[in-house]
C-alpha positions in Angstrom: 17.4 -5.7 -28.9 15.2 -6.7 -31.8 14.9 -3.9 -34.9 11.9 -4.2 -37.8 13.5 -2.9 -41.1 10.2 -1.4 -43.2 10.8 -0.2 -46.9 7.6 2.1 -47.2 5.8 2.9 -50.9 3.4 -0.5 -50.7 -0.2 -0.5 -50.5 -1.8 -3.5 -48.7 -4.7 -5.7 -50.0 -6.0 -9.2 -47.8 -7.9 -10.1 -44.7 -5.8 -10.0 -41.3 -7.7 -11.8 -38.0 -7.4 -9.3 -35.1 -6.5 -11.0 -32.2 -7.8 -10.9 -28.5 -7.9 -7.2 -26.1 -4.9 -6.3 -24.7 -6.5 -4.4 -22.5 -9.2 -6.1 -21.8 -7.5 -9.5 -20.8 -5.2 -8.4 -18.0 -7.2 -7.2 -15.9 -9.3 -10.9 -16.1 -6.7 -12.5 -15.4 -6.0 -11.0 -12.6 -9.4 -10.9 -11.6 -8.9 -15.2 -11.5 -7.8 -15.2 -8.4 -10.4 -13.6 -6.8 -12.2 -16.6 -6.1 -10.2 -20.2 -6.6 -10.6 -21.9 -9.6 -10.6 -23.5 -13.3 -9.8 -20.5 -15.8 -9.6 -21.0 -19.6 -9.4 -18.4 -21.0 -9.5 -18.1 -24.7 -8.6 -15.7 -27.5 -5.8 -14.4 -25.4 -3.4 -12.7 -27.3 0.9 -13.3 -27.6 2.6 -10.5 -25.8 5.4 -9.7 -23.9 2.4 -7.8 -21.8 0.1 -11.3 -21.0 3.3 -13.3 -20.6 4.6 -10.4 -17.9 0.9 -11.5 -16.1 1.3 -15.1 -16.6 4.7 -14.9 -14.1 2.7 -12.3 -11.5 0.5 -14.7 -11.4 2.8 -17.5 -10.6 4.7 -15.4 -8.2 1.3 -15.0 -6.3 1.1 -19.3 -6.6 -1.1 -20.1 -9.9 -0.6 -22.5 -11.8 -0.5 -21.1 -15.8 -0.6 -23.3 -19.2 -0.8 -20.9 -22.2 -1.1 -22.5 -25.8 -2.6 -22.0 -28.7 -4.2 -18.7 -27.1 -5.2 -20.2 -24.6 -4.7 -20.5 -20.2 -5.8 -22.0 -18.1 -4.9 -21.0 -14.8 -5.8 -22.6 -11.8 -5.6 -20.1 -8.7 -7.0 -22.9 -5.9 -3.5 -22.3 -4.3 -2.3 -19.3 -3.9 -1.4 -18.0 -0.9 1.3 -14.9 -1.8 -0.8 -12.0 -2.2 2.8 -9.3 -4.1 3.4 -7.6 -6.8 7.0 -7.3 -7.0 8.3 -4.3 -8.6 10.5 -6.0 -11.1 7.4 -6.9 -13.4 5.2 -4.2 -11.3 7.5 -1.9 -13.5 7.3 -2.6 -16.5 4.0 -3.4 -16.8 1.8 -1.1 -15.0 -0.7 -3.3 -15.4 0.3 -5.3 -13.3 -1.5 -3.3 -10.3 -4.6 -4.7 -11.1 -4.0 -6.9 -9.0 -3.9 -4.6 -5.9 -8.3 -5.3 -6.4 -8.1 -8.9 -6.9 -6.0 -9.3 -4.3 -7.6 -7.4 -0.8 -10.7 -9.0 -2.2 -9.8 -12.9 -1.4 -6.9 -12.2 1.0 -7.6 -8.9 2.5 -4.3 -7.8 2.8 -2.0 -7.0 -0.7 2.0 -5.3 -1.2 2.1 -4.0 -4.8 4.5 -2.1 -6.0 4.2 1.7 -7.0 4.0 1.4 -10.5 8.1 2.6 -11.9 8.5 2.5 -7.5 6.9 6.1 -8.0 6.3 7.9 -4.6 2.8 9.1 -3.6 2.0 12.3 -5.6 -1.0 13.2 -8.3 -0.3 9.7 -10.5 -3.0 7.6 -11.5 -3.0 5.5 -9.1 -4.0 8.0 -6.5 -7.4 7.1 -7.4 -7.3 3.5 -7.0 -6.2 4.5 -3.3 -8.3 7.1 -2.6 -11.4 5.6 -3.5 -10.3 1.6 -1.6 -9.6 3.7 1.5 -13.1 5.2 1.1 -13.8 0.8 1.6 -12.5 1.3 4.9 -9.0 -0.6 3.4 -5.9 0.1 5.7 -2.7 1.4 3.2 0.3 2.8 3.3 3.6 3.5 1.5 6.3 1.3 2.5 10.0 2.0 0.5 7.4 2.2 -2.9 5.1 -0.8 -1.8 1.4 -0.7 -1.2 0.9 -2.5 2.1 -3.2 -2.4 2.0 -5.0 -4.4 5.1 -8.7 -4.7 5.5 -12.1 -6.2 3.8 -13.2 -4.0 0.9 -16.4 -2.1 3.1 -19.4 -1.7 0.0 -19.6 2.5 -1.1 -20.8 5.1 -3.6 -17.7 5.6 -4.8 -17.2 8.6 -7.2 -14.1 8.9 -9.5 -13.1 13.0 -10.3 -12.5 11.3 -13.5 -13.4 8.3 -15.6 -9.9 6.1 -14.9 -10.2 3.0 -17.7 -7.8 1.6 -14.7 -9.1 2.6 -11.4 -13.2 1.7 -12.3 -11.3 -2.0 -12.7 -9.3 -2.2 -10.1 -12.5 -1.2 -7.4 -14.7 -3.8 -9.4 -13.2 -6.3 -8.6 -12.6 -5.3 -4.8 -16.3 -4.9 -4.5 -16.7 -8.6 -5.7 -15.7 -9.7 -2.3 -17.0 -6.3 -0.1 -18.9 -6.3 2.7 -22.2 -4.6 1.1 -23.3 -3.0 -1.7 -20.9 -0.3 -3.5 -21.3 2.2 -6.3 -19.3 3.7 -8.8 -20.3 7.0 -10.2 -17.9 8.3 -12.8 -17.1 4.9 -13.6 -15.6 3.8 -17.3 -17.3 3.2 -19.8 -14.6 1.5 -22.2 -15.9 -2.0 -23.6 -12.8 -3.6 -22.3 -14.6 -2.6 -18.6 -18.2 -3.6 -20.0 -16.3 -7.3 -20.6 -14.7 -7.5 -17.6 -18.0 -6.9 -15.6 -19.0 -9.9 -17.8 -16.4 -11.8 -16.6 -17.0 -10.4 -12.9 -20.9 -11.9 -13.5 -19.3 -15.6 -14.7 -18.3 -15.4 -11.0 -21.0 -14.6 -9.8 -21.2 -10.7 -9.0 -24.2 -8.8 -10.0 -23.6 -5.7 -11.6 -26.0 -3.7 -12.8 -25.5 -0.7 -14.8 -23.0 -2.3 -17.1 -21.4 -0.1 -20.3 -22.8 2.7 -18.4 -21.0 6.0 -16.1 -23.0 4.6 -12.7 -22.5 0.3 -12.1 -24.2 -1.3 -8.7 -22.5 -4.4 -7.9 -23.6 -6.9 -5.3 -20.2 -8.8 -4.0 -20.2 -13.1 -4.9 -23.2 -15.4 -2.6 -22.5 -19.0 -5.3 -19.1 -19.6 -6.6 -17.7 -22.2 -9.2 -14.7 -23.4 -9.3 -14.1 -23.9 -12.9 -14.7 -21.3 -15.7 -14.6 -19.9 -19.6 -14.5 -16.5 -21.3 -13.4 -15.7 -24.3 -11.8 -12.2 -25.3 -12.9 -9.8 -26.5 -11.6 -8.2 -30.1 -8.8 -6.2 -29.9 -10.3 -3.0 -30.9 -7.1 -1.0 -30.7 -5.3 -3.3 -32.7 -8.1 -3.3 -35.7 -7.8 0.5 -35.6 -4.4 0.4 -36.0 -4.8 -1.8 -39.4 -7.5 0.0 -40.4 -5.3 3.4 -39.9 -2.4 1.5 -42.2 -4.3 1.5 -45.0 -6.5 4.8 -44.7 -2.3 5.7 -45.2 -1.0 3.8 -48.2 -3.6 3.4 -49.7 -5.2 -0.5 -50.5 -8.6 -2.6 -49.6 -8.2 -5.1 -46.6 -10.4 -6.8 -44.5 -10.3 -6.9 -40.8 -12.2 -10.3 -39.6 -12.8 -10.9 -36.1 -13.8 -7.2 -34.9 -16.4 -5.6 -33.1 -17.6 -2.7 -34.8 -19.6 -0.9 -32.4 -16.3 -0.7 -30.5 -14.4 1.3 -33.4 -17.5 4.1 -34.7 -15.6 6.9 -33.6 -12.8 5.1 -35.3 -15.5 4.0 -38.7 -16.5 8.4 -38.4 -13.4 9.4 -38.5 -12.3 7.3 -41.9 -15.7 8.5 -43.4 -14.5 12.5 -43.0 -11.7 12.2 -44.8 -13.7 9.9 -47.0 -12.0 6.1 -46.7 -14.1 4.2 -47.2 -15.7 1.3 -45.1 -17.2 -1.0 -45.0 -19.4 -3.6 -42.5 -20.3 -7.0 -42.7 -20.9 -8.2 -39.2 -18.0 -9.4 -37.6 -15.8 -8.0 -40.4 -15.0 -4.9 -41.5 -13.8 -3.6 -45.4 -11.2 -1.0 -45.5 -10.2 1.0 -49.3 -8.8 4.2 -49.6 -6.3 6.1 -52.4 -4.3 7.0 -50.2 -5.4 10.6 -51.1 -7.3 12.3 -48.4 -8.1 16.2 -47.1 -6.5 17.4 -42.9 -9.3 17.5 -39.9 -9.0 17.6 -36.3 -9.0 15.1 -34.1 -9.0 15.3 -30.4 -9.2 11.8 -27.8 -11.3 11.9 -25.8 -13.1 8.9 -23.2 -15.8 5.9 -25.2 -17.2 6.3 -27.2 -14.6 9.1 -28.6 -12.0 8.4 -30.5 -9.6 6.1 -28.4 -6.1 7.9 -26.6 -4.5 4.9 -27.9 -5.0 5.6 -31.5 -3.5 8.7 -31.1 -0.4 7.9 -32.6 -1.7 5.8 -35.3 -4.3 9.7 -36.2 -1.5 11.4 -36.4 1.1 9.9 -39.0 -2.2 9.8 -41.4 -2.3 13.3 -40.8 1.7 13.4 -41.4 0.7 13.3 -45.3 -2.8 14.8 -45.3 -3.7 17.9 -47.8 -3.7 21.1 -45.4 -3.2 21.5 -42.3 -4.9 19.8 -38.4 -4.7 19.8 -35.2 -4.6 17.1 -32.9 -5.8 17.6 -29.0 -4.6 14.8 -26.5 -7.1 15.1 -23.4 -6.5 11.7 -22.1 -2.5 11.7 -21.2 -1.6 15.3 -21.6 2.1 14.6 -21.8 1.7 11.9 -24.6 3.5 12.8 -27.5 7.0 11.4 -27.6 6.1 9.9 -31.2 6.7 13.5 -31.9 10.3 14.3 -32.5 10.7 10.9 -33.7 8.1 11.5 -36.7 10.1 14.5 -37.4 13.3 12.7 -37.7 11.3 11.7 -40.7 10.1 15.0 -42.5 7.2 15.8 -40.5 6.1 19.4 -39.7 5.0 19.4 -36.3 4.9 22.0 -33.5 3.7 21.2 -30.0 1.5 23.4 -27.4 0.5 22.4 -24.0 -1.4 19.2 -25.1 -3.0 20.2 -28.4 0.0 19.2 -32.1 -0.2 21.7 -34.5 0.7 19.8 -38.2 1.3 20.6 -41.5 1.1 18.2 -44.0 4.3 17.1 -45.9 4.7 16.1 -49.4 6.5 13.3 -48.5 7.5 11.3 -45.8 11.5 11.1 -45.4 12.9 7.3 -44.5 14.9 8.2 -41.1 16.7 5.2 -37.8 13.9 5.9 -35.2 13.0 4.3 -32.2 10.6 3.2 -30.4 9.3 5.7 -26.7 5.8 3.3 -25.8 3.1 0.8 -27.5 1.2 2.6 -29.1 3.8 4.6 -30.3 5.7 2.7 -31.7 1.7 2.0 -34.4 3.0 5.1 -34.7 6.4 4.7 -36.5 5.5 1.5 -38.5 2.6 3.3 -40.0 4.6 6.3 -40.4 7.4 4.1 -42.2 5.2 2.2 -45.1 4.3 5.7 -46.1 8.4 7.2 -46.7 10.7 6.5 -49.2 13.6 4.3 -48.8 14.7 2.2 -46.0 13.4 3.1 -41.8 15.3 1.2 -39.4 12.9 1.4 -36.3 14.8 -0.1 -32.5 13.5 -0.5 -29.2 10.8 -2.4 -31.2 9.3 -4.3 -27.4 7.3 -1.5 -27.0 5.3 -2.9 -30.6 5.6 -6.3 -28.4 3.9 -5.9 -25.2 1.3 -4.5 -27.5 0.5 -6.7 -30.5 0.8 -10.1 -31.2 3.2 -10.8 -34.5 1.9 -6.8 -36.2 5.2 -7.6 -38.8 4.1 -11.2 -40.0 -0.1 -9.4 -40.4 1.2 -6.8 -41.8 3.6 -9.2 -45.1 0.4 -11.1 -45.1 -1.3 -7.9 -46.6 1.9 -6.7 -49.1 3.9 -4.4 -46.3 7.9 -4.8 -46.7 8.8 -5.3 -43.1 11.0 -7.9 -41.7 12.1 -8.3 -38.1 16.3 -8.0 -37.5 16.7 -10.5 -33.9 20.0 -9.9 -31.9 
């Protein structure tokens, strides 16, 4: 497996072009299954996850071409409403095909993510809502077998779920009747999905709010083009990297409204941010005070930036706490950061961090996409050479991260196995 070798201590200077959003493009790729047609999707990041989704679309019967960050997808001949375990196990977002397949074929066979059985899993929200839409669902050897045309209904989520909101949105576009989703996720990626579904002909009220009302598609075109929004998590990662290391960078192609919580937290620790249209500049001397943070649903601080914020707080002056409200067990990076000299204790879903004078290099390994980014930030601040292994996690969510970091002065290189 490939590794990253990072020699820390360099400040970061220069411009970075932010790629399209991973969490926006994946559900939109599955949504191309809803209406048979030709699709052109622009600003698509070159990621391990987007390539996995391409393979899944091909299995279902799509013709897909990808080059120069543009996807051409032809879904007219799709005839296999099946998402096999071999793909779903590598990327939970594969589960997004459930709603589109039901919308188009009124049947689907989708492996449970990770092969999990029934129980208190995040997919329970998807299943419960689809049953309320009169879809017949059963479990057979780790696969969800779903049959029936979704019927419009009033769906209420007891807890906000981005994935479940997206799946029910897509199922509702070809449902029999109007669907109302209350306590819906309001993330920018859900807003982007709504805009894409509107292009398909769906009538959606309440976009960007907690209540979505979806009237099914009436007029069907067969040719569509759509631009993917900038990746707010990639942008936030670079913002936090320069805050920790010091320096000054400009991020190009960002949506500042998607980053207000991150900007607010940086301002609280006296990191300078300047906003200019679709660009944002961040300047830091690498010295700052510790402050507390908790992750929340949008517009709160994103859980996908929790590990990166923790890396920033390692060398802050003073002590702080990080409370994880979205995924209570999302702390696998703590053990790896501790190998680099971090002073972190964990109780339930709260991490207690004591600032340290220095971060040291050490061999560490990635455990998930965002934990990987946290390790990179820590390594950029460390003394000596850090080796980061299992970086296929990074490749799932960041388009050429080592090249972008090298372009702004980081000493980082990939060792190919």
